[in-house]
Structure formats: C-alpha cells, structure tokens
N, C-alpha and C positions, 0 to 999 in steps of 0.2 A: 578374420573379420569379427567385429564386436558381436558378442553373444546376446547381451541383455541391453536393450535400448534405454532402459531406465538408468543405466550407468552414466548416461549423458548428464543427468541432473547432479550426480555426485561430482563429476568433473567440473561442470560449469559453476556450481555453488562453491566449490573449492577455489576456483580462480577468482570468483567474486569476493570471497572472504579474504584471500591473500593479497589481492591487488591493492597497492598503495596509491600515492598521489600520481605516480606515473601510469596508473591503470594497467600495470603488467605484474605478472608473478613468474618466478622461475619454475620451469617444468619440474625440476627436482623437488621443489617445495610442494607443488601441487600433488605429485605422486605420493610423497610422504604423508600429506594431509589425507589423501584418499585411503591410504593403507591404515590410517588410524581409526577408520570407521568400517566395521564389518557388518554387512547387511545380508541376512539370511544365509550366513556361512559362506557368502560369496567373496572370493579374493581374485578378482579379474586382473587382466593385464592392463594396468592403467595407461601405459604408454600407447597401447592400441586404441584405448578409448579416446585419448587426446587426439591421436591421429585421425580417428573417425570424425570427431567433432570438427576438426579442421577441414576434412574432406567435404563435409556437408555445409560448411560456411558458418559454424557457430563460434569457432575460435580461429585465431591467426597466430602463428608463431614466427618469431624473429630470433634466430640463434637459439639461445637457451631460455628465452622468455616467451610467455604466452599471454594473450589478452582476449577478452571477449569482443566479438564483432557486434555491430548494432543488431544483427539478427540474433546473436547469442543473448544479448540483453533482453530483446523482445521475447525470446523463448523462455527465459527465467521469469519474466513478468506473467507468463501464462501459468505459473506455478506459485501463486501467492502464499501458499502454506509452506513452501520450501520443503515439501516432501520429496523422498527419493524416487518413488514411483511416478511414472509419467501421468500428468493430469489428462483429462479427456481432451482439453483444448490443445495440449502439446501433441497428443497423438494425431489429432486431425491436421495440425500444422505440418508435422513431419510427413504424414502420408501424402498430403497434397504437394508440399514444396520440395520434398526430397525423392519420393518414389514415383508419384504420378507426374510430377515435373522434377526438374533438377538433376543432381548428379547421379542418382540411382535409378533413373527412369528406365534405362535399357535393361538393367537387371530385373526390375519389376515386370517389364513387358515380356521378357523371356520366360518368366514364370506364368503370367496370366494368360498368355496366348495359348497355353496348353490346356486351359479349361474349356469345357464345352457344356451345352445345356444337358441336364439330366433327362433320362427317358420318362421318368415319373413325375417331373415337375419342371418349372422354368428356372430352377436353380442352376448355377454354374458350378461344375464339379471337375475334380481331377481324381482319377482312380489308378491305383497301382496295377490294376488288371488290364486296362485298355488304353493307357496314356503313355506318352514318352516320358522318360525320367527328367526331373528338373535339372537344369544346368547349374543352378546355385540353390542348394537347400537352405542356406542361411537367409536368402532373400524371402523365401516363403515363411520362415520363422519370424522374420522382422514384420512381415505383413500380418502375421497372426497376432503379434504383440500389439500392433496398431489397430487391431479390430477388424481388418478387412477380410481375413481368412479365419476359418476354424477347422480343426482336424475332425476327420471321420474315421471309422474303423477301416475303411478301404481307401482312404486318401484325404483330400481336402475339399472344402466348399467355400465359395464366396458368401460372406454374410449378406442376407437379403437386402439390407439397407444400402449396400454398395454394389448391387448387381448392375444397376443402370450406370453408375460411375465407371465401373470396369468396362462395360460395353462401349461407352463413349471414349474412354481412354484407348482401347484397342483400335477404334476407328480413326484415331488422330494420326496414326503413323508413327514412325520411329522417332522423329524430332531431333533435338540436339545430340550430337556426339559429345563425349566428355571434353574433347579439345575445343569444340565450338562453344560449349557451355562456359569453359574457362575464359574464352575470348569475350563472351557476352558479359560475364561478371566483371572482368577487368574493365571493359568499356563502361559498364554501369558505375563502377567506382570512380573512373576518370570523370564521368559526367557530374557526379556528386561533388568531387573535389573542385572541379572547375566552376560549378555553380556557386559554391561558397565563395570562391575567390572573386567571381564577377559581382556577386551581391555585395560583398564587403567593399569593393571598389565603388559600386553604385551608391552605397550608403554614405561613404566618405564624400562623394560628389554631391549628394543631396544636401548634406549638412554644410558643405562649403558654399553651395549656391544660396543657402539661407543666411550666410554670413557667420557661421559658427566654425571657424577654422580650427580652433583647439579641440573642440569636440570631435570634429572630423578626423583629426589625427589620432584620437584615442579609441576609435572604433576597433574592436578586436574580435577575432575568431577564437572560439573556446572548444571546438569539437575534439581537438587533439588533447585537451587538458582535462575536460570533464565529459567523458563519453556519454554518460547517462543524464546529462543536464536537462535534456528535453528541448534544447534549442542550440543554435550553432554560433550566433553572433550577438555580442552585447554592444548596444549603441545608445543614442540619445534622441529624444523627440525634438529637442531644440537646445536652447541655452541651458547650461547646467553649471551654475556658479560653484557648486560643491563637487562637480564632476562625478555625480552619482548616475550610474547607468539606469535608464528608465525605459528602454526599448529592447526587448529580447526577441531575437529573430530566429525562427526555424526555417532553413533553406530547403526548398524542394527543387531539384534540377531535372530537366528533361530535354531531349532533342526536339520533341514535338512542340508545337505552339500552344495547343489547347491544354487547359489546366487538367492535370490528372496526377494524383500522388497517393502514396501510402501514408497513413497517419496512425502512429502507434498508440497503444493505451497510455504509455508513459508520457508521450507528447500531449495527448488530450488532457491528462491529469494536470500537467504543468500549465497548459493553456487555461484551464479552469481556475487554477490558483492565482495566476498572474493577471487574468482578466484583460483589461485594455492595454496593459504593458506588453502583452504577448502578441507577436505578429508572425504570420507565415508569409514568406516571400517565395512565390513560385516563379522560378527563372526558367522559362521555356526557350525554345529555338537555340539551344546550345550547339555550337559548331566546335566539336572537340579538336578537329584537325587544325583549325586556325585559332583556337583558344578564345573565341568570342561568343557573344549571344546577340542575336539581331533584334530582340525585343527587350523592352524594359521589364523588370519583374512585376508580377501581379502581387500587390501588397494587401494582405488580409488582416485587419486588426481584430483582436478579440475573437479568434476563429471558433472558440467553443460556443459562442453565440451567433456569429456572423455566418458560419458554415452550417452548423447543426440546425439552425433555425431559418435557413434561407432555401426556398425551393428551387433556386437556380443551380444548387449543388446536389449531385446525386451521390448517395452513399451506398456501399454494398450492404448486404444483410448483416454483416459483422460490424459495420460502421467504420471500416478501416480504409477503404478505397474511396477517395473523393474525386469526382470528375465533373467538368462543365465545359460548355462551348466557349467560355471566356478566354480571350487571348490578350497578351500584353501589347502595349503600344510600341511602334518602332522606336528603337533606341535613339536618343539625342546625343549620346556621348560615345 
C-alpha cells in the first residue's frame, strides 16, 4: 500500500505534464518522470502510487496509457502552487471522499471503531495497553497524514476537530462494499455519458426547430478531446454565418428530476470568463436502462451570475454543490 499520500501529487502532476492532445501519457513515461525528482530522499514504488491513484478514482488506465479523471483534475486544482505536499484542501477532500466515504471507507471504519472515549477527557483514543490491534496499520498512518489522527506515546488519538465527524461516521453503518461502490461509480459514469449524448441531441433539435440546419449539424461534444475545458459541448445561439461557436455547454446529468449537481472550481472559473456564452444544461430524469430522459434539460445561462446570485439555488459552504426544487419540463421529442 502507498506509504506517503503526498506522492499522489507527484504522480498526477507528472501525468498532467506529459499528457498531449490525446490527454494520455504512457505509464512508463510517467514512472521515468517521477524518478527524475527526488523528494526528501524518497524513492517510492511509483507503479504502486499509480495503482493507488486509480483505485481512489484520480487516474484511469487503458493498456499502457494513463489519464487524469475529472476527479483527478479537480484534485490538482486544489493544489494551485503545484507543490508536492498535500494542500489542506486536498487533505480534506481525500479524507471525506476516500476514507469516510468511497473506496477506503471499510478500512477506515475498521480502524476508527477501535477508538473509545478517554477516561480523563472526551477525546477518542486507542491505546496499545487496552485495545485490539489495528487490522491495517497503513490506514491509521494515512489518517494521520490527513490530519484526522495523531500519535501518542501509548497509541493514537482523534484530533479534536474531527471527534464529532468520527462519531457520526461510526453511526452511519458499514455502507457500500467495494463491489457495490464500483457498481455505483460505473452507473454514475454511464449517467454522465448518456446525459451528454441526450443534451447534444436536444441542442441539435433546438437549432433545427429555429431553422438553423447547418449549425445544428455542427454541434459537437468535446469532453473526450479537452478534458479540462470546463464545458462539454460547443454549440450556437442561432445563425452563425462564420460558424463560430458562441454557446458553450456544461452538461450535468442525473436520474432524479430535481436540479442538483457538483460545480468544480475550474468550471466556475470558465463560467466567469465566458459570461453569457456559458451555459449549464441540467439533464434530469435520465433512464439509463432505456437510454432516454423524460424531461427537457434545465438551461442556465451565465451561471456565474444566475446561480451564485439567485436565492432559488442553494449552495454548500464550499460553493460546490448546487441544488434547487426546479425540474425540467416533460420532453417534447
């Protein structure tokens, strides 16, 4: 198992640096690139680090090639100084999305359930003298690197700021098995791909209904070409004699009808830059089995202003989760 979580930055930054127009890099080139930088005399097993990054959803490999996932791109965005140590935001994201939720939830739970309230305080502690051995020592070390645990002379203690978080986590139950989690992530990816296809078809229909047949045929999806573009589809507002794209669409797909989606820092930045040319199409009520959606997409123009400045939309404290009771109209096509 990976020893130092900060190695994730070394691997992901190497992939980002080496990726060309195809947005992929060879695994061999990434390993050689990582070997060229020695950090604190560390020479880790880079193959293991790549495998771990794939396990937690930051990379995906196809044969001998590797690419950043959208989650991997978002992870790098939380490290704007491109330092090799994990930023505080990266630590919080890993802790919540990989250990308290996600693929390493069971390992974290196996560690944390062994903690108990201390006799002299409300702190949660594990002692070598009166506690069962940890099933996975590496998991405790990971939680230490992420700031949830710290070592004591006689064992471990949950950092005070996370005491309530751990209590709630242990009350939640076991949750997804690794197999169920893979099924969930696969389903989520299918919803995203299908949402983009449905929105592209809808956008072509919209332009055709307006009488712009040529523009309709030139609508194109770019998410497989420019992973970090900040939007998925290039289209037109209407007639475009020079065929210059002037509508840039970020697609958010979901099975549910009500509007709810994750909005990344990169997407918000692009939305601000493109202003009224930038749209979010929320495609709800997606039926994966039948490959259809029962509602029209909710179309939000200039979301940097229309969302962030509209009290109909509720944002999380981090400003990343957007939700509302708004639903799309039943589809006409």
